[in-house]
C-alpha positions in Angstrom: -48.5 36.0 36.8 -46.6 36.7 33.6 -43.4 35.9 35.3 -44.7 32.6 36.6 -45.9 31.5 33.2 -42.6 32.1 31.5 -40.7 30.5 34.4 -42.9 27.5 34.1 -42.3 27.2 30.3 -38.6 27.2 30.9 -38.8 24.6 33.7 -40.9 22.4 31.5 -38.4 22.7 28.7 -35.5 21.6 30.9 -37.4 18.7 32.3 -38.8 17.5 29.0 -35.9 18.3 26.6 -35.3 14.8 25.5 -39.0 14.1 24.8 -40.1 14.4 21.2 -43.6 14.9 20.1 -45.3 16.0 16.9 -48.5 17.9 16.4 -50.5 18.5 13.3 -50.3 21.7 11.3 -53.8 22.6 12.4 -52.8 22.7 16.2 -52.0 26.1 17.7 -50.5 27.1 21.0 -52.5 28.8 23.8 -49.4 30.3 25.3 -49.3 34.0 25.3 -45.8 35.2 26.1 -45.2 38.9 26.9 -42.1 41.0 26.5 -40.5 40.6 30.0 -36.9 40.2 30.8 -36.1 37.7 33.5 -32.7 37.4 35.1 -32.0 33.8 36.0 -30.0 34.1 39.3 -28.8 30.5 39.0 -26.7 31.1 35.9 -25.1 33.8 33.7 -27.8 33.4 31.1 -30.5 36.0 30.4 -34.0 34.9 29.3 -35.9 37.1 26.8 -39.4 36.4 25.8 -41.0 37.9 22.8 -44.5 39.4 22.5 -46.9 39.6 19.5 -45.2 42.8 18.2 -42.8 41.4 15.6 -40.8 44.7 15.6 -39.8 44.1 19.1 -38.3 40.7 18.2 -35.6 42.4 16.3 -35.2 45.3 18.7 -31.6 45.2 19.8 -32.3 47.5 22.7 -33.5 44.4 24.7 -30.0 43.0 24.3 -27.8 46.0 25.2 -26.2 44.3 28.2 -25.5 41.1 26.3 -21.7 41.6 26.3 -21.2 39.5 29.4 -24.1 37.0 29.2 -25.6 34.6 26.7 -29.3 35.1 26.1 -32.3 32.8 25.7 -35.0 33.9 23.3 -38.4 32.3 23.6 -40.3 32.5 20.2 -43.8 31.6 19.2 -45.6 32.0 15.9 -47.8 35.0 15.5 -51.1 34.1 17.2 -53.1 35.3 14.3 -51.0 33.7 11.6 -48.3 31.0 12.1 -47.1 31.5 8.5 -43.4 32.4 8.7 -43.4 34.1 5.2 -46.3 36.4 6.0 -45.7 36.8 9.8 -42.1 36.0 10.5 -41.1 35.6 14.1 -38.2 33.1 14.0 -35.8 34.7 11.5 -35.9 38.1 13.2 -35.0 36.3 16.5 -32.1 34.5 14.7 -30.9 37.8 13.2 -31.0 39.6 16.6 -29.3 36.8 18.5 -25.6 36.6 19.1 -23.1 33.8 19.0 -23.7 31.4 21.9 -27.3 32.4 22.4 -30.2 29.9 22.8 -33.5 30.2 20.9 -36.5 28.2 22.1 -39.3 27.7 19.7 -42.7 26.9 21.0 -45.8 26.1 18.8 -46.6 25.2 15.2 -44.6 27.1 12.6 -45.6 26.7 8.9 -44.1 27.9 5.6 -40.6 28.1 7.2 -37.2 28.8 5.7 -34.6 29.9 8.2 -31.0 30.9 7.7 -28.6 30.2 10.6 -25.4 32.2 10.1 -24.1 32.2 13.7 -23.4 29.7 16.5 -26.8 29.1 18.1 -28.5 26.4 20.1 -32.1 26.2 18.8 -34.4 24.0 20.9 -38.0 23.0 20.4 -40.4 22.6 23.3 -42.3 19.2 23.2 -44.8 19.2 20.4 -43.2 22.0 18.4 -43.2 21.5 14.6 -41.7 23.4 11.7 -43.2 23.0 8.2 -41.6 23.5 4.8 -42.8 26.4 2.6 -44.1 25.1 -0.8 -44.1 28.5 -2.6 -40.7 30.2 -2.0 -37.1 29.2 -2.7 -34.9 29.0 0.4 -32.7 32.1 0.9 -29.8 29.8 0.1 -30.6 30.7 -3.5 -30.8 27.1 -4.5 -33.7 25.4 -6.2 -34.4 23.6 -3.0 -37.3 24.4 -0.6 -36.1 23.9 2.9 -36.5 24.8 6.6 -33.1 25.2 8.4 -30.2 26.3 6.2 -26.9 26.4 8.2 -24.1 28.4 6.6 -20.3 28.2 7.4 -20.8 31.0 9.9 -23.3 28.7 11.7 -20.6 26.3 12.7 -21.2 24.9 16.2 -25.0 25.2 15.9 -27.2 22.7 17.7 -30.7 21.8 16.7 -32.7 19.8 19.2 -36.2 18.4 19.5 -38.0 19.5 16.3 -40.8 17.8 14.4 -40.4 18.5 10.6 -43.6 18.4 8.5 -44.4 19.0 4.8 -48.1 18.8 4.9 -48.5 21.8 2.5 -46.6 20.3 -0.5 -49.9 19.8 -2.2 -50.1 23.7 -2.5 -46.9 23.9 -4.5 -46.9 25.8 -7.8 -44.3 23.4 -9.2 -42.4 20.2 -8.2 -40.0 21.0 -5.4 -37.5 19.0 -3.3 -37.8 20.1 0.3 -35.1 19.6 2.9 -35.4 19.7 6.7 -31.8 20.7 7.4 -29.2 21.8 4.9 -25.6 22.1 6.4 -23.5 24.0 3.9 -19.8 24.4 4.7 -20.3 24.3 8.4 -18.4 22.3 11.1 -19.1 20.9 14.5 -22.9 20.9 13.9 -25.2 18.7 16.1 -28.7 17.5 15.2 -30.5 15.8 18.1 -33.9 14.3 18.7 -35.4 15.2 15.4 -38.5 13.7 13.8 -39.0 14.0 10.0 -42.6 13.3 9.4 -43.0 13.8 5.7 -46.5 13.3 4.3 -46.7 10.4 1.9 -49.8 11.0 -0.2 -52.0 14.1 -0.5 -54.3 15.6 -3.2 -52.1 17.4 -5.7 -51.9 17.9 -9.4 -48.5 16.3 -9.3 -47.4 12.7 -8.7 -46.1 12.5 -5.0 -43.2 10.4 -6.4 -42.0 13.6 -8.1 -41.3 15.1 -4.7 -38.0 14.0 -3.2 -38.0 14.6 0.5 -34.5 15.0 1.8 -34.4 15.2 5.6 -30.7 16.2 6.0 -28.2 17.4 3.4 -24.6 17.8 4.5 -22.4 19.6 1.9 -18.7 20.6 2.2 -18.9 20.2 5.9 -17.0 18.5 8.7 -17.8 16.9 12.1 -21.5 16.7 11.9 -23.2 14.4 14.5 -26.8 13.3 14.1 -28.3 11.5 17.2 -31.8 10.0 17.7 -33.1 11.0 14.3 -36.5 9.5 13.2 -37.3 9.2 9.5 -40.9 8.8 8.3 -41.8 8.5 4.6 -38.5 9.9 3.3 -36.8 8.9 0.1 -33.4 9.4 1.6 -31.8 9.7 5.1 -28.7 11.8 5.2 -27.3 13.1 1.9 -23.5 13.6 2.1 -21.9 15.9 -0.5 -18.1 16.1 -0.1 -18.3 16.1 3.7 -16.2 14.4 6.3 -16.8 12.9 9.7 -20.6 12.7 9.4 -21.9 10.4 12.1 -25.5 9.1 12.2 -26.1 7.6 15.7 -29.2 5.6 16.7 -31.4 6.5 13.8 -34.9 5.0 13.4 -37.4 4.5 10.6 -40.9 5.1 11.9 -42.9 3.7 9.0 -42.4 1.3 6.0 -42.9 4.0 3.4 -39.3 5.1 3.0 -39.7 4.5 -0.8 -42.5 3.1 -2.8 -43.2 -0.2 -1.0 -46.4 -2.2 -1.1 -48.6 -2.1 1.9 -49.3 -5.9 2.3 -46.4 -7.0 4.5 -46.3 -10.6 5.6 -43.1 -11.4 7.4 -40.8 -9.4 9.6 -37.2 -9.1 8.5 -34.0 -8.9 10.5 -30.6 -7.6 9.6 -27.6 -9.2 11.3 -24.3 -7.5 11.5 -21.5 -7.1 14.1 -19.1 -4.5 15.1 -15.8 -4.7 13.1 -12.4 -4.1 14.7 -9.5 -3.7 12.3 -6.1 -2.0 12.1 -5.1 0.9 9.9 -4.3 -0.2 6.4 -5.7 -3.8 6.8 -8.3 -5.0 4.4 -11.4 -6.6 5.8 -15.1 -7.1 5.0 -18.2 -5.9 6.7 -20.7 -8.8 6.5 -24.5 -8.2 6.6 -27.1 -10.9 6.5 -30.9 -10.5 6.0 -33.3 -13.1 7.5 -37.1 -13.5 7.7 -39.2 -14.5 10.7 -38.2 -18.1 10.3 -34.5 -17.4 10.1 -34.6 -18.1 6.3 -32.2 -16.0 4.3 -33.8 -13.3 2.1 -32.0 -13.4 -1.2 -31.6 -10.8 -4.1 -32.7 -7.8 -2.0 -31.2 -4.4 -1.9 -29.9 -3.2 1.5 -28.5 0.3 2.0 -25.5 1.1 4.2 -24.7 4.5 5.5 -21.2 4.9 6.8 -20.0 8.4 7.7 -23.1 9.8 5.9 -22.3 8.1 2.6 -24.7 5.6 1.2 -23.8 2.3 -0.5 -26.4 -0.2 -1.9 -25.7 -3.9 -1.8 -27.6 -7.0 -3.1 -28.0 -10.0 -0.9 -26.8 -13.4 -2.3 -28.5 -16.8 -2.0 -27.5 -16.9 1.6 -29.1 -13.6 2.3 -25.7 -12.1 2.7 -23.8 -9.1 1.3 -20.4 -7.7 2.2 -18.5 -4.5 1.8 -14.7 -4.3 1.5 -13.3 -2.1 4.2 -9.9 -0.4 4.4 -8.9 2.8 6.2 -5.7 4.8 6.2 -6.2 6.4 9.6 -7.5 5.4 13.0 -11.1 6.4 13.8 -14.5 5.0 14.7 -17.0 4.8 11.9 -20.7 4.3 12.5 -22.8 2.1 10.3 -26.5 2.3 9.7 -28.1 -0.5 7.5 -31.6 -0.5 6.2 -33.8 -2.8 4.2 -36.9 -1.0 2.9 -39.1 -4.1 2.6 -41.1 -5.5 -0.3 -44.4 -7.2 -0.9 -43.5 -10.1 1.4 -41.1 -8.7 4.0 -41.4 -5.7 6.4 -38.5 -3.2 6.6 -35.8 -3.4 9.1 -32.8 -1.5 10.3 -29.6 -2.2 12.3 -26.6 -0.4 13.6 -22.9 -1.2 14.2 -19.5 0.4 14.2 -16.1 0.0 12.6 -13.3 0.6 15.0 -10.1 1.3 13.2 -7.0 1.1 15.5 -3.5 2.3 15.1 -0.8 -0.2 14.3 1.9 -0.9 17.0 5.5 0.0 16.2 8.9 -1.2 17.3 12.0 0.9 17.2 15.7 0.1 17.6 18.1 1.6 20.1 21.6 0.5 19.0 24.7 0.9 21.1 27.1 3.3 19.5 30.2 5.3 20.1 31.5 8.5 18.5 34.3 11.0 18.8 34.0 14.5 20.3 32.9 17.1 17.7 32.7 14.5 15.0 29.4 13.8 13.1 28.3 10.2 13.1 25.2 8.7 11.5 23.3 6.4 13.8 20.9 4.0 12.1 17.5 3.7 13.8 14.9 1.3 12.5 11.2 1.6 12.7 8.9 -1.4 12.0 5.3 -2.5 12.5 4.6 -6.2 12.6 8.0 -6.8 11.1 7.5 -4.5 8.2 9.3 -1.3 7.5 7.5 1.9 8.3 8.6 4.5 5.8 8.8 8.3 5.7 8.4 8.8 9.5 10.3 11.3 11.6 12.6 9.7 14.2 14.3 11.8 16.9 17.1 11.0 19.3 17.7 13.1 22.3 21.1 13.0 24.1 22.8 15.3 26.5 20.0 17.9 26.1 20.2 18.0 22.3 17.8 16.6 19.8 18.6 15.3 16.4 16.2 13.9 13.8 15.8 12.2 10.4 13.1 10.3 8.4 13.0 6.6 7.7 13.7 5.4 4.2 12.1 2.6 2.2 13.7 0.1 4.6 12.3 1.8 7.6 15.8 3.1 8.6 16.5 6.7 9.7 20.1 7.7 9.6 20.3 10.4 12.3 23.4 12.6 12.3 24.7 13.1 15.9 27.4 15.5 17.0 28.4 16.0 20.6 31.1 18.3 22.1 31.9 16.5 25.3 33.3 13.1 26.1 31.6 10.6 28.3 28.8 8.1 28.3 25.4 9.5 27.8 21.9 8.1 27.9 19.7 8.7 24.9 16.1 8.3 24.0 15.0 7.5 20.4 11.4 8.2 19.6 8.7 8.0 17.0 5.9 10.4 18.1 3.1 8.4 16.2 0.5 9.7 13.9 -3.1 8.8 12.8 -2.0 5.4 11.6 0.8 4.2 13.9 1.2 4.3 17.6 4.1 6.1 19.2 7.1 4.3 20.5 10.4 5.1 22.3 13.4 3.3 23.6 16.6 4.2 25.5 20.2 3.4 25.0 23.7 4.7 25.7 26.2 6.6 23.5 29.9 6.7 24.3 31.8 9.8 23.2 35.6 9.6 23.0 38.3 12.0 22.2 
């Protein structure tokens, strides 16, 4: 019977992985997992469930044969106390897991602060929530109170399916600024299907406006992807601190209380913007327009743009429009998220688009030339893009099995020194390999070598 219960949980997880739900902090799970090891014959992946004895969670004897398999850890809060400070169950599982393991959390976890310092996939079953701890600094040592802290050693980590709550902030001893996920120096981290359901107003001796709820902080990190993230009652979305390639895909704002906004909304608002396609180095403008229900422009309002995780605020003009100058030095796709937080007359709205930056095409010369045996000759090869010189690029010429190279000067000309030891007519190929700004190009020609 125990085997069937755990197998059923795992099957439900696989079927429902993309479903997100949230439950209140008062809910508790009826599931009673026991310490059974199950070998899944369909894959090279061991499933380990954890019982109520917290010591067994960190018992490495259960993992002695883990050298050749990845393991799945199923973790619940303690059934007598879900407080992760008083009765920790998640952090011991993280500490015991190895790179590549999967941890499945099931239930309502409160007063959480977890450190991820290895490559893990951490998945929530439908309805699972994690709540911030209002009394203890996060182990990161910062003054922030947060839930998941991902270090550089946690590069490659995936978080999927969680509901984040902060319903206990009214118990705080002092003003604190909780985060849901803090990615600190990590790379290739994925956050998927997350709901940040921060409480807006509760009884507290402090003004709720003093609490700055930061769903995601990305610091000194690279290649972070956030997909299907839902923001409710947050004062920010993604805070980028010196990070690169931070992509926010398909975000949603659940309620209108992103910041202090009056409740009496009258008109819907609509943000209009289009995808932008430009070439490397070209200047362009991203145009955004804000309309009301009757297609009238909404003037003098702040709209916020998040591009690669960095936020820029713009003010709409009399036509309801605002623009941002765009210019990039390398080819890439940049994802744009635009939000209007609403006011006393207009409801909030959001929109998405992307900026596709393409490489510039290039043209290369392949001149006819002749030279003498064992004599060095400079061959002039020109590299241009749309008629303009492309400077400081490596050009190669391959002839009779030998390769020679030089860099283009301010006029886009590379003077390549060629020396051959046999006479005859040889076919050659000149080539520019391309880079993050210019496309590759090659051309063939012939060289005549005389005595």
